[in-house]
C-alpha positions as CSV (number, residue, x, y, z in Angstrom):
1,M,111.7,124.1,88.6
2,G,110.1,123.9,92.0
3,C,107.3,121.6,93.0
4,P,104.2,123.9,93.2
5,Y,102.0,121.3,94.9
6,A,104.5,119.6,97.2
7,N,103.2,121.4,100.3
8,A,99.5,121.6,99.3
9,L,98.4,119.4,102.2
10,G,101.0,120.7,104.7
11,E,104.7,120.7,105.1
12,P,106.5,117.4,105.9
13,G,107.3,117.2,109.6
14,K,105.2,120.1,110.6
15,G,101.6,120.5,111.9
16,I,99.5,117.4,111.3
17,H,102.6,115.6,109.8
18,A,104.7,116.2,113.0
19,A,103.6,113.1,114.9
20,R,105.9,110.2,113.8
21,I,106.2,106.5,114.3
22,F,109.3,104.8,113.0
23,G,109.9,108.0,110.9
24,F,106.5,107.8,109.2
25,A,103.8,110.4,109.6
26,W,101.5,108.9,112.2
27,N,98.3,110.7,111.0
28,D,98.9,109.7,107.4
29,T,99.4,106.1,108.4
30,W,96.3,105.7,110.5
31,M,94.2,107.6,107.9
32,T,95.4,105.1,105.3
33,V,94.4,102.2,107.5
34,V,91.0,103.7,108.0
35,A,90.5,104.3,104.3
36,A,91.5,100.7,103.6
37,L,89.1,99.4,106.2
38,L,86.2,101.5,104.8
39,T,87.1,100.4,101.2
40,S,87.2,96.8,102.2
41,F,83.8,97.1,104.0
42,L,82.0,99.1,101.3
43,F,83.3,97.1,98.3
44,N,83.8,93.7,99.9
45,I,87.6,93.6,99.3
46,V,90.1,91.8,101.4
47,W,91.3,94.4,103.9
48,W,95.0,93.8,103.5
49,K,94.8,94.1,99.7
50,S,93.0,97.3,100.1
51,L,95.7,98.5,102.6
52,I,98.4,97.7,100.1
53,A,96.6,99.5,97.3
54,W,96.1,102.6,99.4
55,F,99.7,102.7,100.5
56,V,101.0,102.2,96.9
57,T,98.6,104.9,95.7
58,G,99.7,107.2,98.4
59,E,103.4,106.8,97.6
60,V,102.9,107.2,93.9
61,L,101.0,110.5,94.6
62,H,103.7,111.6,97.0
63,Y,106.3,111.0,94.3
64,L,104.3,112.7,91.5
65,F,103.7,115.8,93.6
66,G,107.3,116.0,94.6
67,V,106.9,115.2,98.3
68,N,109.9,113.4,99.8
69,S,108.1,110.9,102.0
70,T,110.1,108.6,104.4
71,F,109.3,105.6,102.2
72,I,110.5,107.3,99.1
73,K,113.7,108.2,100.9
74,L,114.1,104.5,102.0
75,L,113.8,103.4,98.4
76,G,116.7,105.8,97.6
77,L,114.7,107.8,95.1
78,D,115.7,111.4,94.4
79,N,112.3,112.9,94.4
80,Q,112.2,116.0,92.2
81,C,109.0,117.1,90.4
82,V,108.2,114.6,87.7
83,A,104.9,116.1,86.8
């Protein structure tokens, strides 16, 4: 069974996900940092805890939707649709 939502926000390595830094999608990374800074400002949370929470949430969502992110590959997980 395929992963119907794997490319819902774009194909890995193409378009907005083409820019890379150390193998990671640059735009995804800086948007995660911005989300963490906004969350920490709005909810008075320590910024690095917010950053960790956003990155963990992002990777869990990547895994659930069947997207083989660089981090998931680094962990050695065989990402097939689990949803």
